[in-house]
DRENMARPA-895401 format. One line per 5 residues: number of its first residue (from 1); for each residue y negated, z negated, x negated of C-alpha. Coordinates in nm, 2 decimals. Example, Ala and Ser with C-alpha at 12.3 -4.5 7.8 and 13.67 -1.06 7.14 Angstrom:
1 = 0.45,-0.78,-1.23; 0.11,-0.71,-1.37 .
***
This chain:
1 = -17.38,15.90,-4.16; -17.47,15.56,-4.10; -17.30,15.35,-3.85; -17.56,15.33,-3.55; -17.84,15.06,-3.60 .
6 = -18.01,15.05,-3.27; -17.93,14.75,-3.13; -17.99,14.56,-3.46; -18.32,14.46,-3.31; -18.49,14.22,-3.05 .
11 = -18.48,14.22,-2.68; -18.85,14.24,-2.65; -18.87,14.58,-2.81; -18.71,14.75,-2.51; -18.87,14.56,-2.25 .
16 = -19.22,14.66,-2.39; -19.08,15.02,-2.39; -18.94,14.98,-2.07; -19.27,14.86,-1.93; -19.48,15.09,-2.08 .
21 = -19.28,15.40,-1.95; -19.34,15.21,-1.59; -19.72,15.22,-1.69; -19.72,15.54,-1.82; -19.85,15.46,-2.18 .
26 = -19.52,15.48,-2.35; -19.66,15.86,-2.49; -19.99,15.75,-2.64; -20.02,15.84,-3.02; -20.03,15.52,-3.22 .
31 = -20.06,15.41,-3.61; -19.88,15.11,-3.69; -19.85,14.92,-4.03; -19.64,14.67,-4.18; -19.81,14.46,-4.42 .
36 = -19.78,14.11,-4.58; -20.08,13.86,-4.50; -19.96,13.67,-4.85; -19.76,13.64,-5.10; -19.49,13.38,-5.08 .
41 = -19.53,13.03,-5.28; -19.85,13.15,-5.47; -19.68,13.43,-5.65; -19.91,13.69,-5.82; -19.73,14.04,-5.71 .
46 = -19.48,14.15,-5.49; -19.22,14.45,-5.53; -19.15,14.62,-5.23; -18.75,14.72,-5.15; -18.54,14.86,-4.88 .
51 = -18.76,15.14,-4.80; -18.46,15.41,-4.91; -18.22,15.19,-4.66; -18.42,15.16,-4.42; -18.49,15.56,-4.39 .
56 = -18.11,15.56,-4.38; -18.09,15.33,-4.08; -18.40,15.50,-3.87; -18.19,15.80,-3.88; -17.89,15.66,-3.75 .
61 = -18.07,15.44,-3.48; -17.94,15.59,-3.20; -17.83,15.48,-2.87; -17.48,15.59,-2.77; -17.29,15.58,-2.44 .
66 = -17.16,15.23,-2.56; -17.50,15.09,-2.67; -17.63,15.26,-2.29; -17.35,15.14,-2.08; -17.44,14.74,-2.21 .
71 = -17.82,14.74,-2.19; -17.72,14.88,-1.80; -17.49,14.60,-1.77; -17.69,14.34,-1.91; -17.97,14.49,-1.72 .
76 = -18.21,14.51,-2.01; -18.40,14.81,-1.90; -18.40,15.02,-1.59; -18.29,15.37,-1.54; -18.62,15.56,-1.68 .
81 = -18.60,15.36,-2.01; -18.21,15.44,-2.04; -18.26,15.82,-1.99; -18.56,15.79,-2.25; -18.31,15.62,-2.50 .
86 = -18.04,15.88,-2.43; -18.26,16.12,-2.61; -18.39,15.90,-2.84; -18.46,16.01,-3.23; -18.73,15.93,-3.43 .
91 = -18.95,16.24,-3.46; -19.26,16.08,-3.60; -19.39,16.04,-3.94; -19.39,15.73,-4.16; -19.58,15.69,-4.49 .
96 = -19.54,15.40,-4.70; -19.52,15.26,-5.07; -19.31,15.41,-5.27; -19.00,15.19,-5.30; -19.01,14.97,-5.63 .
101 = -19.41,14.98,-5.59; -19.62,14.63,-5.67; -19.79,14.51,-5.35; -20.03,14.23,-5.27; -20.18,14.06,-4.98 .
106 = -20.23,14.33,-4.66; -20.11,14.61,-4.85; -20.03,14.84,-4.61; -19.69,14.90,-4.75; -19.53,15.11,-4.45 .
111 = -19.71,15.34,-4.17; -19.62,15.50,-3.87; -19.74,15.78,-3.67; -19.56,15.81,-3.38; -19.57,15.78,-3.02 .
116 = -19.58,15.42,-2.86; -19.23,15.37,-2.76; -19.08,15.59,-3.08; -19.28,15.34,-3.33; -19.25,15.00,-3.13 .
121 = -18.88,15.01,-3.12; -18.79,15.04,-3.50; -19.04,14.70,-3.52; -18.75,14.45,-3.56; -18.55,14.70,-3.83 .
126 = -18.82,14.77,-4.03; -18.90,14.40,-4.08; -18.54,14.26,-4.13; -18.51,14.55,-4.43; -18.86,14.52,-4.56 .
131 = -18.88,14.14,-4.50; -18.55,14.06,-4.68; -18.52,14.31,-4.94; -18.87,14.29,-5.09; -18.82,13.89,-5.14 .
136 = -18.53,13.95,-5.33; -18.66,14.23,-5.55; -19.00,13.99,-5.58; -18.82,13.71,-5.71; -18.54,13.94,-5.93 .
141 = -18.86,14.11,-6.11; -18.97,13.73,-6.18; -18.63,13.67,-6.34; -18.66,14.01,-6.53; -18.99,13.93,-6.69 .
146 = -18.85,13.55,-6.77; -18.54,13.72,-6.93; -18.79,13.94,-7.17; -18.53,14.19,-7.24; -18.22,14.00,-7.26 .
151 = -17.98,14.16,-6.94; -17.95,14.00,-6.61; -17.64,14.05,-6.34; -17.65,14.00,-5.99; -17.40,13.76,-5.90 .
156 = -17.51,13.60,-5.53; -17.27,13.77,-5.28; -17.08,13.42,-5.20; -17.40,13.29,-5.15; -17.51,13.52,-4.86 .
161 = -17.38,13.74,-4.56; -17.18,14.01,-4.65; -17.44,14.28,-4.52; -17.72,14.14,-4.72; -17.51,14.10,-5.02 .
166 = -17.49,14.46,-5.09; -17.88,14.48,-4.98; -17.95,14.22,-5.26; -17.75,14.38,-5.53; -17.97,14.71,-5.47 .
171 = -18.29,14.51,-5.45; -18.22,14.34,-5.78; -18.12,14.64,-5.93; -18.44,14.82,-5.86; -18.61,14.52,-5.97 .
176 = -18.48,14.56,-6.34; -18.14,14.39,-6.30; -17.89,14.55,-6.50; -17.57,14.50,-6.27; -17.38,14.37,-6.01 .
181 = -17.06,14.18,-5.90; -17.06,14.35,-5.55; -16.83,14.61,-5.53; -16.98,14.80,-5.21; -17.30,14.81,-5.34 .
186 = -17.16,14.98,-5.67; -17.00,15.22,-5.41; -17.26,15.30,-5.18; -17.59,15.31,-5.42; -17.45,15.33,-5.77 .
191 = -17.53,15.03,-5.93; -17.33,14.95,-6.23; -17.03,14.69,-6.14; -16.95,14.39,-6.35; -16.68,14.11,-6.35 .
196 = -16.40,13.94,-6.48; -16.22,13.59,-6.41; -16.32,13.28,-6.27; -16.17,12.94,-6.32; -15.88,12.96,-6.04 .
201 = -15.75,13.25,-6.30; -15.74,13.00,-6.60; -15.60,12.72,-6.36; -15.34,12.96,-6.21; -15.16,12.98,-6.58 .
206 = -14.96,12.75,-6.78; -15.26,12.69,-7.06; -15.57,12.80,-7.10; -15.47,13.00,-7.41; -15.19,13.18,-7.16 .
211 = -15.51,13.30,-6.93; -15.70,13.41,-7.25; -15.42,13.60,-7.37; -15.34,13.74,-6.97; -15.68,13.85,-6.96 .
216 = -15.72,14.00,-7.31; -15.41,14.20,-7.23; -15.54,14.39,-6.92; -15.90,14.40,-7.06; -15.88,14.40,-7.39 .
221 = -16.06,14.18,-7.68; -16.39,14.28,-7.59; -16.36,14.12,-7.21; -16.58,13.78,-7.18; -16.40,13.48,-7.16 .
226 = -16.49,13.17,-6.94; -16.46,12.86,-7.15; -16.56,12.58,-6.96; -16.29,12.52,-6.75; -16.17,12.24,-6.97 .
231 = -16.34,12.13,-7.31; -16.64,12.40,-7.39; -16.57,12.33,-7.79; -16.16,12.40,-7.73; -16.22,12.70,-7.48 .
236 = -16.42,12.89,-7.78; -16.14,12.79,-8.03; -15.89,12.94,-7.84; -16.09,13.24,-7.71; -16.16,13.33,-8.06 .
241 = -15.77,13.21,-8.19; -15.65,13.52,-7.89; -15.94,13.78,-7.93; -16.01,13.72,-8.26; -16.37,13.92,-8.42 .
246 = -16.34,14.15,-8.14; -16.42,13.91,-7.89; -16.67,14.05,-7.68; -16.85,13.76,-7.53; -16.78,13.42,-7.40 .
251 = -16.94,13.25,-7.03; -17.09,12.92,-6.97; -17.11,12.83,-6.62; -17.18,12.42,-6.67; -17.36,12.19,-6.86 .
256 = -17.68,12.11,-7.04; -17.73,12.47,-7.14; -18.02,12.47,-7.41; -17.78,12.24,-7.58; -17.44,12.39,-7.50 .
261 = -17.57,12.75,-7.58; -17.68,12.65,-7.94; -17.36,12.43,-8.01; -17.14,12.76,-7.90; -17.32,13.02,-8.11 .
266 = -17.32,12.78,-8.44; -16.98,12.71,-8.36; -16.86,13.15,-8.30; -17.06,13.20,-8.61; -16.85,12.95,-8.83 .
271 = -16.56,13.11,-8.67; -16.65,13.45,-8.79; -16.77,13.58,-8.43; -17.17,13.65,-8.50; -17.16,13.95,-8.27 .
276 = -16.97,13.76,-7.97; -17.25,13.69,-7.70; -17.33,13.45,-7.46; -17.34,13.46,-7.11; -17.43,13.20,-6.89 .
281 = -17.43,13.20,-6.50; -17.53,12.82,-6.36; -17.75,12.80,-6.10; -18.01,13.02,-6.25; -18.33,13.08,-6.13 .
286 = -18.67,13.25,-6.31; -18.77,12.84,-6.42; -18.44,12.80,-6.59; -18.42,13.18,-6.78; -18.75,13.09,-6.88 .
291 = -18.64,12.74,-7.00; -18.34,12.94,-7.25; -18.61,13.16,-7.40; -18.58,12.97,-7.69; -18.19,12.99,-7.70 .
296 = -17.92,13.23,-7.83; -17.86,13.34,-7.49; -17.77,13.73,-7.49; -17.72,13.77,-7.12; -17.76,13.59,-6.76 .
301 = -17.57,13.62,-6.43; -17.81,13.48,-6.14; -17.66,13.42,-5.83; -17.84,13.15,-5.51; -18.14,13.22,-5.66 .
306 = -18.19,13.58,-5.65; -18.03,13.64,-5.31; -18.25,13.38,-5.14; -18.52,13.51,-5.27; -18.56,13.22,-5.51 .
311 = -18.69,13.01,-5.24; -18.87,13.24,-5.01; -18.56,13.41,-4.84; -18.85,13.67,-4.63; -19.17,13.81,-4.75 .
316 = -19.35,13.77,-4.45; -19.42,14.10,-4.40; -19.52,14.17,-4.00; -19.58,14.46,-3.81; -19.90,14.58,-3.62 .
321 = -20.06,14.83,-3.39; -20.36,14.95,-3.57; -20.49,15.22,-3.34; -20.38,15.42,-3.06; -20.53,15.72,-2.86 .
326 = -20.68,15.64,-2.50; -20.67,15.78,-2.15; -20.89,16.06,-2.27; -20.66,16.13,-2.61; -20.95,15.97,-2.80 .
331 = -20.85,15.76,-3.07; -20.92,15.35,-3.06; -20.87,15.09,-3.37; -20.74,14.78,-3.25; -20.70,14.46,-3.39 .
336 = -20.59,14.07,-3.32; -20.82,13.78,-3.36; -20.58,13.55,-3.35; -20.68,13.24,-3.60; -20.52,13.26,-3.90 .
341 = -20.34,13.60,-3.80; -20.62,13.84,-3.79; -20.60,14.19,-3.85; -20.80,14.48,-3.93; -20.77,14.78,-3.72 .
346 = -20.79,15.16,-3.84; -20.60,15.37,-4.03; -20.61,15.30,-4.41; -20.56,15.46,-4.72; -20.46,15.26,-5.03 .
351 = -20.55,15.28,-5.38; -20.50,15.09,-5.68; -20.77,15.10,-5.92; -20.70,15.15,-6.30; -20.92,15.09,-6.57 .
356 = -20.97,15.23,-6.94; -20.70,15.05,-7.04; -20.41,15.17,-6.77; -20.44,14.81,-6.64; -20.49,14.77,-6.26 .
361 = -20.80,14.59,-6.11; -20.78,14.63,-5.74; -20.64,14.69,-5.43; -20.88,14.92,-5.26; -20.79,14.96,-4.88 .
366 = -21.03,15.25,-4.75; -21.04,15.18,-4.37; -21.07,15.50,-4.11; -21.15,15.86,-4.25; -20.98,15.95,-4.55 .
371 = -21.22,15.95,-4.87; -21.17,16.10,-5.23; -21.04,15.82,-5.46; -21.18,15.81,-5.80; -21.03,16.00,-6.07 .
376 = -20.90,15.66,-6.20; -20.75,15.55,-5.88; -20.43,15.61,-5.81; -20.28,15.65,-5.44; -20.01,15.47,-5.29 .
381 = -19.91,15.58,-4.98; -19.62,15.90,-5.03; -19.46,16.07,-4.70; -19.12,15.92,-4.61; -19.05,16.08,-4.28 .
386 = -19.21,16.38,-4.21; -19.18,16.48,-3.81; -18.83,16.34,-3.81; -18.70,16.44,-4.13; -18.62,16.20,-4.39 .
391 = -18.73,16.33,-4.76; -18.41,16.26,-4.92; -18.55,16.19,-5.26; -18.62,15.82,-5.14; -18.29,15.79,-5.03 .
396 = -17.89,15.74,-5.15; -17.82,15.66,-5.54; -18.07,15.88,-5.64; -18.34,15.71,-5.46; -18.26,15.39,-5.59 .
401 = -18.30,15.48,-5.93; -18.63,15.64,-5.90; -18.71,15.31,-5.75; -18.60,15.13,-6.02; -18.83,15.35,-6.26 .
406 = -19.09,15.33,-6.05; -19.08,14.97,-6.02; -19.06,14.96,-6.45; -19.40,15.19,-6.46; -19.60,14.97,-6.15 .
411 = -19.53,14.67,-6.35; -19.64,14.81,-6.68; -20.01,14.85,-6.52; -20.02,14.47,-6.42; -20.26,14.22,-6.65 .
416 = -20.04,14.01,-6.86; -20.11,13.70,-6.61; -19.90,13.88,-6.33; -19.58,13.74,-6.52; -19.69,13.35,-6.54 .
421 = -19.46,13.16,-6.35; -19.72,12.87,-6.21; -19.85,12.94,-5.88; -20.14,13.13,-5.86; -20.37,13.37,-5.68 .
426 = -20.27,13.74,-5.64; -20.31,13.89,-6.00; -20.56,14.17,-5.84; -20.75,14.16,-5.53; -20.75,14.32,-5.23 .
431 = -21.08,14.51,-5.10; -21.12,14.65,-4.79; -21.39,14.96,-4.84 .
***
């Protein structure tokens, strides 16, 4: 089981719980929603990610003796709340968009049905996971589209926190990246791993040729040799001299990539290595990848940009109470009225309207009583946790593979303008019906 996640939260979640217990309102049945009011940086769609690992974290959300002792020593909650927390496990129901699903402004990507107490203390955990993972997946998906079928590898572990590095690798893989450099992501989530050598390995040896020979001796001639430690042209010559026509690839990590890639391709061909690939790894994002579309690049390695959401490190999601039972047990819809932060109350059932060509046209959100969808509508909510029991098809490495496949299917429904990199409005509108 995942290590206890109960203190990966904000203090006010527990002070609300404490006050609600004192007021006797903590057991009121409630509906909470997680959604994004808008997409970051004028993007045209977002990708849901983090759901599978969130389910495992919710399952591990427990308060053991160590956590309870610390809370008591700090005076964060009173005895009644401590007693309640000692027995806590989530027993409610959570539905949501499948991991890998496309989302738009106000899409209710997670719906929590529980008592107030059980649902409110999950807010920080839910948002910290969905905001980061969905941001990474959304940026990664744009990079996959820009790459136009050429493979991408996630290489950003050194540009983020040690835990977020694993989450980022997972999210990027769901979004269509083919591999990661992060070994824990490989172990935990079954993601293919890759990696050969850095400049330090070349600098360690008495010469560049000696470094290449050591790498080929260890990994075979099909390895990828980093050829820009000193002079690229000389590096390519030495790489071919050492590995011959079986050299797998050369990597470029600096320079004016469009012109450099062209020159290296011509040099490799002239040396009798037409099958040797070229991979580039120099501060890439979706825009630089698109700029290389006409260059003979075979694959990309992306670091900083993908793990930081390409400028949007959080997806802007919020978690709001939208309905609850009152003192008489009757359901009441509730909503914020704050300027620019208003919400729409009530339980919601979202569907994606699909036209006769199989393309999405509208994100239609039914509010209130459930309605029968049209034959062409695709229902978006699936059950993730049912009365406290996690649906295991969405967890573990198997869940990652299913999310990756679902992302490909969901992306295929979008109109072509969704893949333009220039700023624009969401590619389909969100309508309340």
